[in-house]
Kinemage of the C-alpha trace (Angstrom):
@kinemage 1
@onewidth
@group {chain A} dominant
@subgroup {mainchain}
@vectorlist {calphas} color= white
{ca met a 1} P 87.338 77.304 79.393
{ca ala a 2} L 85.730 78.776 82.508
{ca asp a 3} L 82.690 76.644 83.355
{ca asn a 4} L 82.007 77.848 86.898
{ca ala a 5} L 82.647 80.675 89.362
{ca gln a 6} L 85.916 79.169 90.617
{ca glu a 7} L 87.338 78.826 87.111
{ca leu a 8} L 86.199 82.347 86.228
{ca phe a 9} L 87.857 83.672 89.391
{ca glu a 10} L 91.108 81.908 88.498
{ca his a 11} L 90.958 83.256 84.933
{ca glu a 12} L 90.370 86.823 86.113
{ca leu a 13} L 93.099 86.493 88.748
{ca lys a 14} L 95.579 85.384 86.069
{ca asp a 15} L 94.441 88.290 83.891
{ca val a 16} L 95.044 90.938 86.563
{ca tyr a 17} L 98.326 89.223 87.511
{ca asp a 18} L 99.474 89.693 83.914
{ca ala a 19} L 98.227 93.280 83.887
{ca glu a 20} L 100.152 94.187 87.043
{ca his a 21} L 103.388 92.747 85.614
{ca lys a 22} L 102.950 94.793 82.447
{ca ile a 23} L 102.110 97.906 84.447
{ca val a 24} L 105.378 97.608 86.408
{ca lys a 25} L 107.309 97.728 83.124
{ca ala a 26} L 105.201 100.557 81.699
{ca leu a 27} L 105.573 102.700 84.828
{ca ala a 28} L 109.355 102.292 84.792
{ca lys a 29} L 109.383 103.555 81.202
{ca met a 30} L 106.921 106.381 81.817
{ca ser a 31} L 108.793 107.669 84.875
{ca lys a 32} L 111.853 108.191 82.651
{ca glu a 33} L 109.904 109.817 79.802
{ca val a 34} L 107.940 112.506 81.622
{ca glu a 35} L 109.518 115.849 82.400
{ca asp a 36} L 107.557 116.735 85.535
{ca glu a 37} L 109.558 115.543 88.548
{ca lys a 38} L 106.506 115.101 90.787
{ca leu a 39} L 104.796 112.961 88.132
{ca ala a 40} L 107.957 110.895 87.585
{ca gln a 41} L 108.242 110.283 91.337
{ca gly a 42} L 104.567 109.331 91.462
{ca phe a 43} L 105.055 106.795 88.675
{ca glu a 44} L 108.063 105.330 90.472
{ca gln a 45} L 106.159 105.090 93.767
{ca his a 46} L 103.260 103.417 91.986
{ca arg a 47} L 105.670 100.974 90.325
{ca gln a 48} L 106.964 99.942 93.751
{ca gln a 49} L 103.406 99.714 95.079
{ca thr a 50} L 102.436 97.528 92.113
{ca glu a 51} L 105.241 95.110 92.958
{ca gly a 52} L 103.630 94.727 96.395
{ca gln a 53} L 100.271 94.136 94.733
{ca ile a 54} L 101.820 91.363 92.643
{ca glu a 55} L 103.037 89.742 95.871
{ca arg a 56} L 99.495 89.908 97.282
{ca leu a 57} L 98.122 88.340 94.113
{ca glu a 58} L 100.652 85.527 94.548
{ca gln a 59} L 99.286 85.036 98.072
{ca val a 60} L 95.777 84.788 96.610
{ca phe a 61} L 96.987 82.123 94.174
{ca glu a 62} L 98.428 80.250 97.157
{ca leu a 63} L 95.141 80.527 99.074
{ca ile a 64} L 93.265 78.850 96.219
{ca asp a 65} L 95.977 76.226 95.661
{ca thr a 66} L 96.834 77.474 92.194
{ca arg a 67} L 100.262 78.191 90.768
{ca pro a 68} L 100.733 81.894 89.911
{ca gln a 69} L 100.257 82.162 86.190
{ca arg a 70} L 99.615 84.965 83.724
{ca glu a 71} L 96.680 85.080 81.321
{ca pro a 72} L 97.390 87.671 78.597
{ca cys a 73} L 95.442 90.812 79.488
{ca ala a 74} L 94.221 92.361 76.240
{ca gly a 75} L 92.739 95.364 78.054
{ca ile a 76} L 96.042 96.507 79.531
{ca asp a 77} L 97.827 95.654 76.279
{ca gly a 78} L 95.520 98.080 74.494
{ca leu a 79} L 96.046 100.893 76.989
{ca ile a 80} L 99.829 100.496 76.883
{ca arg a 81} L 99.800 100.288 73.077
{ca glu a 82} L 97.701 103.471 72.891
{ca tyr a 83} L 100.208 105.360 75.067
{ca thr a 84} L 103.256 104.023 73.212
{ca lys a 85} L 101.794 104.770 69.773
{ca phe a 86} L 100.946 108.373 70.665
{ca val a 87} L 104.380 109.031 72.168
{ca arg a 88} L 106.147 107.431 69.192
{ca glu a 89} L 104.067 109.113 66.472
{ca glu a 90} L 103.274 112.520 67.980
{ca lys a 91} L 106.534 112.961 69.907
{ca pro a 92} L 104.957 115.156 72.597
{ca glu a 93} L 107.264 117.126 74.856
{ca gly a 94} L 107.107 118.990 78.132
{ca pro a 95} L 103.653 119.804 79.439
{ca val a 96} L 101.858 117.957 76.611
{ca leu a 97} L 103.703 114.720 77.392
{ca asn a 98} L 103.125 115.170 81.122
{ca val a 99} L 99.369 115.674 80.704
{ca phe a 100} L 99.076 112.771 78.260
{ca ala a 101} L 101.052 110.428 80.548
{ca ala a 102} L 98.953 111.385 83.578
{ca ser a 103} L 95.778 110.788 81.563
{ca ala a 104} L 97.047 107.415 80.329
{ca ala a 105} L 97.884 106.408 83.901
{ca lys a 106} L 94.365 107.376 85.040
{ca lys a 107} L 92.897 105.122 82.344
{ca val a 108} L 95.014 102.253 83.671
{ca glu a 109} L 93.851 102.942 87.235
{ca his a 110} L 90.204 102.840 86.184
{ca tyr a 111} L 90.841 99.510 84.463
{ca glu a 112} L 92.572 98.093 87.532
{ca ile a 113} L 89.834 99.318 89.869
{ca ala a 114} L 87.170 97.637 87.737
{ca ser a 115} L 89.252 94.439 87.616
{ca tyr a 116} L 89.711 94.316 91.379
{ca lys a 117} L 86.037 95.024 92.044
{ca gly a 118} L 85.094 92.102 89.793
{ca leu a 119} L 87.619 89.813 91.483
{ca ile a 120} L 86.376 90.807 94.936
{ca glu a 121} L 82.777 90.041 93.950
{ca leu a 122} L 83.765 86.586 92.730
{ca ala a 123} L 85.916 85.918 95.812
{ca gln a 124} L 82.998 86.898 98.061
{ca gln a 125} L 80.659 84.554 96.193
{ca leu a 126} L 83.209 81.771 96.639
{ca asp a 127} L 83.621 82.551 100.373
{ca glu a 128} L 87.336 83.244 99.884
{ca thr a 129} L 87.469 85.735 102.767
{ca asp a 130} L 91.279 85.852 103.016
{ca ala a 131} L 91.509 86.483 99.278
{ca val a 132} L 88.890 89.227 99.583
{ca glu a 133} L 91.018 91.015 102.200
{ca leu a 134} L 94.141 90.907 100.025
{ca leu a 135} L 92.260 92.055 96.937
{ca gln a 136} L 90.617 94.883 98.899
{ca leu a 137} L 94.076 96.122 99.930
{ca asn a 138} L 95.070 96.270 96.264
{ca leu a 139} L 91.798 98.000 95.378
{ca arg a 140} L 92.292 100.656 98.071
{ca glu a 141} L 95.805 101.363 96.811
{ca glu a 142} L 94.523 101.716 93.243
{ca glu a 143} L 91.795 104.119 94.371
{ca gln a 144} L 94.331 106.200 96.323
{ca thr a 145} L 96.648 106.286 93.312
{ca leu a 146} L 93.791 107.437 91.082
{ca thr a 147} L 93.000 110.261 93.505
{ca lys a 148} L 96.647 111.395 93.449
{ca leu a 149} L 96.775 111.184 89.648
{ca glu a 150} L 93.598 113.229 89.345
{ca arg a 151} L 95.087 115.941 91.552
{ca val a 152} L 98.431 115.984 89.706
{ca gly a 153} L 96.705 115.737 86.328
{ca lys a 154} L 94.578 118.780 87.111
{ca gln a 155} L 97.669 120.800 88.071
{ca leu a 156} L 99.501 119.682 84.928
{ca gly a 157} L 96.471 120.499 82.785
{ca gln a 158} L 96.344 124.011 84.241
{ca gln a 159} L 100.063 124.453 83.511
{ca leu a 160} L 99.516 123.298 79.925
{ca ala a 161} L 96.572 125.669 79.452
{ca thr a 162} L 98.603 128.580 80.836
{ca ala a 163} L 101.576 127.729 78.607
{ca ser a 164} L 99.263 127.485 75.576
{ca glu a 165} L 97.760 130.911 76.327
{ca glu a 166} L 101.223 132.453 76.608
{ca ala a 167} L 102.454 130.936 73.331
């Protein structure tokens, strides 16, 4: 039970630590499923970037003298489950799969951005300045990834619309 700001910070840190581990696995799977090479490469780059973010989170755990530990992240579980269910049941292909995967990845980025902003606020309130710096690095990377996904997603959406008009 989180009774104070420090315990809440630790809980949220464990939650995002779990989320990042699950995202690494999901991105590896998604990069193999999509048909757009640029999107697949983007997922693979983000997977590698996420591994670096996990290392930074481990440094934050060290700064607060806490063993790195995962708290099950229901939010990320839901987003991954939503993606997996659609792909399994609807069996999208080509441009439809690409657009759906890009959209799913954007949802994950928004979740991560919100998580990091909350963690940074708590770290600032606790005067954990070194932790704030590490978390801000992760946040910046997530924001940059979202920008890239929005650009690629728009291009993929236009391709899908054009293909639909031609069909």
